[in-house]
C-alpha positions as CSV (number, residue, x, y, z in Angstrom):
1,M,20.2,-21.1,37.7
2,K,19.3,-18.0,39.7
3,V,16.1,-18.2,41.8
4,N,14.5,-15.0,43.0
5,N,11.6,-14.3,45.4
6,K,9.2,-13.5,42.5
7,S,9.8,-16.9,40.9
8,I,9.3,-18.7,44.2
9,S,6.1,-16.8,44.8
10,K,4.8,-17.8,41.3
11,L,5.7,-21.4,41.8
12,T,4.1,-21.5,45.3
13,F,0.9,-19.9,43.9
14,L,0.7,-22.3,41.0
15,S,1.3,-25.3,43.3
16,L,-1.5,-24.2,45.7
17,V,-3.9,-23.7,42.7
18,F,-3.0,-27.2,41.5
19,L,-3.5,-28.8,44.9
20,G,-6.8,-27.0,45.3
21,V,-8.1,-28.3,42.0
22,M,-7.0,-31.8,42.8
23,A,-8.6,-31.7,46.2
24,A,-11.9,-30.4,44.8
25,S,-12.0,-33.1,42.1
26,S,-11.4,-35.9,44.7
27,V,-14.2,-34.5,46.9
28,D,-16.5,-34.6,43.8
29,A,-15.4,-38.1,42.9
30,S,-16.1,-39.4,46.5
31,A,-19.6,-37.8,46.4
32,Q,-20.3,-39.6,43.1
33,E,-19.1,-42.9,44.6
34,R,-21.4,-42.5,47.7
35,E,-24.3,-41.8,45.3
36,E,-23.5,-44.9,43.1
37,K,-22.8,-47.5,45.9
38,P,-26.4,-47.9,47.2
39,N,-27.7,-48.4,43.6
40,A,-25.0,-50.9,42.9
41,K,-25.9,-52.9,46.0
42,L,-29.6,-52.8,45.1
43,A,-28.9,-53.7,41.4
44,K,-27.2,-56.9,42.5
45,K,-30.5,-57.9,44.1
46,A,-32.7,-57.1,41.1
47,K,-33.8,-59.9,38.9
48,I,-35.0,-57.8,36.0
49,T,-33.2,-54.9,34.2
50,L,-34.1,-51.3,34.2
51,E,-34.9,-51.5,30.5
52,Q,-37.4,-54.4,31.2
53,A,-39.0,-52.5,34.0
54,R,-39.3,-49.4,31.9
55,E,-41.1,-51.4,29.2
56,I,-43.6,-52.7,31.8
57,A,-44.2,-49.2,33.2
58,L,-44.7,-47.7,29.7
59,K,-47.3,-50.5,28.8
60,E,-49.2,-49.5,32.0
61,D,-49.1,-45.8,31.1
62,S,-47.7,-44.3,27.9
63,G,-45.8,-41.1,28.0
64,T,-42.3,-39.7,28.6
65,V,-40.2,-41.1,31.4
66,E,-39.0,-38.1,33.4
67,S,-37.2,-40.0,36.1
68,E,-36.4,-43.5,36.9
69,E,-34.5,-45.2,39.8
70,L,-34.0,-48.4,41.6
71,E,-35.0,-48.0,45.3
72,K,-36.5,-49.6,48.3
73,E,-40.1,-48.5,48.8
74,K,-42.2,-49.9,51.6
75,G,-39.8,-52.8,52.1
76,K,-39.8,-53.8,48.4
77,L,-37.1,-53.4,45.8
78,V,-38.7,-51.5,43.0
79,Y,-37.9,-49.6,39.9
80,S,-39.7,-46.3,40.3
81,F,-40.8,-44.3,37.2
82,D,-42.3,-40.8,36.9
83,I,-44.1,-40.7,33.5
84,R,-45.4,-37.5,32.0
85,N,-48.7,-38.6,30.3
86,A,-50.7,-37.0,27.5
87,K,-52.7,-34.9,30.1
88,G,-49.5,-33.3,31.3
89,T,-49.6,-34.9,34.7
90,I,-47.2,-37.4,36.2
91,T,-48.0,-41.0,36.8
92,E,-45.8,-42.7,39.3
93,I,-45.3,-46.4,38.7
94,W,-43.4,-48.9,40.7
95,V,-42.3,-52.2,39.1
96,D,-41.1,-55.0,41.4
97,A,-37.4,-55.5,40.6
98,K,-37.5,-59.2,41.4
99,N,-40.6,-60.4,39.5
100,G,-41.5,-57.5,37.1
101,K,-45.0,-57.1,38.6
102,L,-46.7,-53.7,38.9
103,V,-46.6,-52.7,42.6
104,H,-48.0,-49.2,42.6
105,K,-49.6,-46.7,40.2
106,S,-50.8,-43.3,41.1
107,E,-51.4,-40.0,39.2
108,E,-49.8,-37.0,40.9
109,D,-51.4,-33.6,40.7
110,A,-49.2,-30.5,40.7
111,T,-49.2,-30.2,44.5
112,A,-48.1,-33.8,45.0
113,E,-45.5,-33.5,42.3
114,A,-44.0,-30.4,44.0
115,K,-44.0,-32.1,47.3
116,E,-42.2,-35.2,46.0
117,K,-39.6,-33.1,44.2
118,A,-38.9,-31.2,47.5
119,A,-38.6,-34.5,49.4
120,D,-36.2,-35.8,46.8
121,M,-34.0,-32.7,46.9
122,K,-33.9,-32.9,50.7
123,K,-33.0,-36.6,50.5
124,K,-30.2,-36.0,48.0
125,G,-28.9,-33.2,50.2
126,K,-28.3,-35.6,53.1
127,N,-26.2,-38.0,51.1
């Protein structure tokens, strides 16, 4: 088999493209793992499920759940829900992940909602 410079160049180029794709996908996978690990650690400490907490939150204020997460807030492990209510505003509800009790409920106006979204984006950018 005769190998020429053109074939070697093509093979080298394709190898570099392949390595680039593999490197990019491994970086993305490790970013996902970093994002999932804290929630997995917190989930082990929770005594109620996300579904149970969501039911509790929706009984407190009906609407559409726009975001939900398990997190530490003011030293407590809580499921945090942002629920868009009939008025079009967001009600933030925290349900204690250990006992299912309501910990916090507040209605956010547009300014508070924008401020929280900006803080969340900044927080996610640091991870």
